[in-house]
C-alpha positions as CSV (number, residue, x, y, z in Angstrom):
1,M,135.6,21.6,117.6
2,S,139.0,22.9,116.6
3,C,142.5,22.6,118.1
4,R,143.6,25.5,120.3
5,K,147.2,25.2,119.1
6,C,146.9,24.9,115.3
7,S,143.1,25.5,114.6
8,Y,142.7,22.2,112.6
9,G,139.6,20.3,113.4
10,L,139.3,17.5,115.9
11,Y,138.0,14.1,114.9
12,R,136.7,11.2,116.9
13,T,138.6,8.0,117.1
14,S,139.0,5.1,119.5
15,T,141.3,2.5,120.9
16,R,140.7,-0.8,122.7
17,T,142.2,-1.7,126.1
18,S,141.9,-5.1,127.6
19,A,138.8,-4.0,129.5
20,R,136.9,-1.7,127.2
21,M,136.8,0.6,124.2
22,I,138.0,4.2,124.8
23,H,136.8,7.0,122.5
24,Y,138.7,10.3,122.2
25,Y,139.1,13.4,120.0
26,R,142.4,13.9,118.1
27,C,143.7,16.9,116.2
28,L,144.0,16.5,112.4
29,G,147.3,18.5,112.5
30,S,148.9,15.9,114.9
31,D,148.7,13.1,112.4
32,A,152.1,12.6,110.8
33,W,150.7,10.4,108.0
34,R,148.5,13.3,106.6
35,R,151.4,15.5,105.6
36,L,154.8,14.9,103.9
37,G,156.6,17.2,106.4
38,G,155.1,15.4,109.4
39,P,152.7,16.7,112.0
40,V,152.1,20.4,112.4
41,C,150.7,20.1,115.9
42,D,151.7,18.3,119.1
43,S,148.4,18.3,120.8
44,K,147.5,15.3,122.9
45,P,144.3,13.3,122.3
46,I,141.3,14.2,124.6
47,R,139.0,11.6,126.0
48,Q,135.6,11.9,124.6
49,D,133.6,11.3,127.8
50,L,135.5,14.1,129.6
51,L,135.2,16.6,126.8
52,D,131.6,15.8,126.1
53,E,130.7,16.4,129.7
54,V,132.4,19.8,129.7
55,V,130.7,20.8,126.4
56,W,127.3,19.7,127.7
57,R,127.7,21.8,130.9
58,E,128.7,24.9,128.8
59,I,125.6,24.3,126.5
60,L,123.4,24.3,129.6
61,K,124.9,27.6,130.8
62,L,124.3,29.1,127.4
63,L,120.7,28.0,127.3
64,E,120.1,29.5,130.8
65,S,121.6,32.9,129.7
66,P,121.2,33.9,126.0
67,R,123.3,37.1,126.8
68,L,126.4,34.9,127.0
69,I,125.8,33.7,123.4
70,Q,125.7,37.3,122.1
71,E,128.9,38.2,124.1
72,E,130.7,35.1,122.8
73,L,129.7,35.9,119.2
74,E,131.0,39.5,119.5
75,R,134.3,38.2,121.1
76,R,134.8,35.7,118.3
77,L,134.1,38.2,115.6
78,A,136.6,40.6,117.0
79,A,139.2,37.8,117.4
80,A,138.6,36.6,113.9
81,R,139.1,40.0,112.4
82,T,142.5,40.5,114.2
83,A,144.3,37.1,114.4
84,S,144.1,34.0,112.4
85,P,146.2,30.8,112.9
86,V,145.1,29.7,109.4
87,K,146.6,32.9,108.0
88,R,149.9,32.3,109.9
89,R,150.0,28.8,108.5
90,E,149.4,30.1,105.0
91,E,152.3,32.5,105.4
92,H,154.6,29.7,106.7
93,L,153.6,27.5,103.7
94,Q,154.2,30.4,101.3
95,R,157.8,30.8,102.7
96,E,158.3,27.0,102.5
97,L,157.1,26.9,98.9
98,A,159.4,29.7,97.9
99,R,162.3,27.9,99.5
100,I,161.5,24.6,97.7
101,R,161.2,26.4,94.4
102,K,164.5,28.2,94.9
103,S,166.1,24.8,95.6
104,M,164.7,23.4,92.4
105,E,166.0,26.4,90.5
106,R,169.5,26.0,92.0
107,L,169.5,22.3,91.0
108,M,168.6,23.2,87.5
109,T,171.3,25.9,87.4
110,A,173.9,23.5,88.8
111,Y,173.0,21.0,86.1
112,Q,173.1,23.6,83.3
113,E,176.5,24.8,84.5
114,E,177.6,21.1,84.5
115,L,178.2,21.2,88.3
116,M,176.1,18.1,88.7
117,S,175.2,15.1,86.6
118,L,171.9,14.3,85.1
119,D,171.6,11.2,87.4
120,D,172.0,13.5,90.5
121,L,169.4,15.8,89.1
122,R,167.0,13.0,88.5
123,R,167.6,11.6,92.0
124,R,167.0,14.9,93.8
125,M,164.3,16.6,91.8
126,P,161.3,14.2,92.4
127,E,161.4,14.7,96.2
128,L,161.3,18.5,95.7
129,R,158.5,18.2,93.2
130,K,156.5,16.0,95.6
131,R,156.9,18.5,98.4
132,D,156.0,21.4,96.1
133,Q,152.8,19.7,95.1
134,A,151.9,18.8,98.6
135,I,152.4,22.3,99.9
136,S,150.6,23.8,96.9
137,A,147.6,21.5,97.6
138,E,147.6,22.5,101.3
139,L,147.7,26.2,100.3
140,N,144.7,25.7,98.0
141,A,142.8,24.1,100.9
142,L,143.8,27.0,103.2
143,E,142.7,29.6,100.7
144,S,139.4,27.9,100.4
145,Q,139.1,27.8,104.2
146,L,139.9,31.5,104.4
147,A,137.3,32.4,101.8
148,D,134.7,30.4,103.7
149,R,135.7,32.1,106.9
150,A,135.3,35.5,105.4
151,G,131.8,34.6,104.2
152,Y,130.9,33.4,107.7
153,L,132.2,36.6,109.2
154,R,130.0,38.6,106.8
155,L,127.0,36.5,107.8
156,A,127.6,36.9,111.5
157,E,127.9,40.6,111.5
158,P,124.8,42.5,112.7
């Protein structure tokens, strides 16, 4: 399962009320603690029992009509060739990475031209480096995901 808004995967988690344990699915992109820049998605959690029931009904429909499976495969292949939320995210991260590196360059230039002290440079540079590394790591993961996706598309074509 993947999120409709950001295309990150959903994972199962739970919470306890005074009466019982409630299981639900949550988007990986909505977790602020996973990324330095905060969450990339504002999707709400979905209760597991409700979603599982919908999924099971759809599976039964597919089993009753194999033609629907073929139509869905063709639709998804066409959509995958034309639009990709992962590709948009990659473009956004590339722009953000360029902006951060430009900021680092400006700080170095300001220091070299003696417009700022070494202490100021040491105070401001680590945060930029941390963000640079985090975005670079996420870009590497997205590139791997795009390569996997291209392989899957080749396998799915008739």
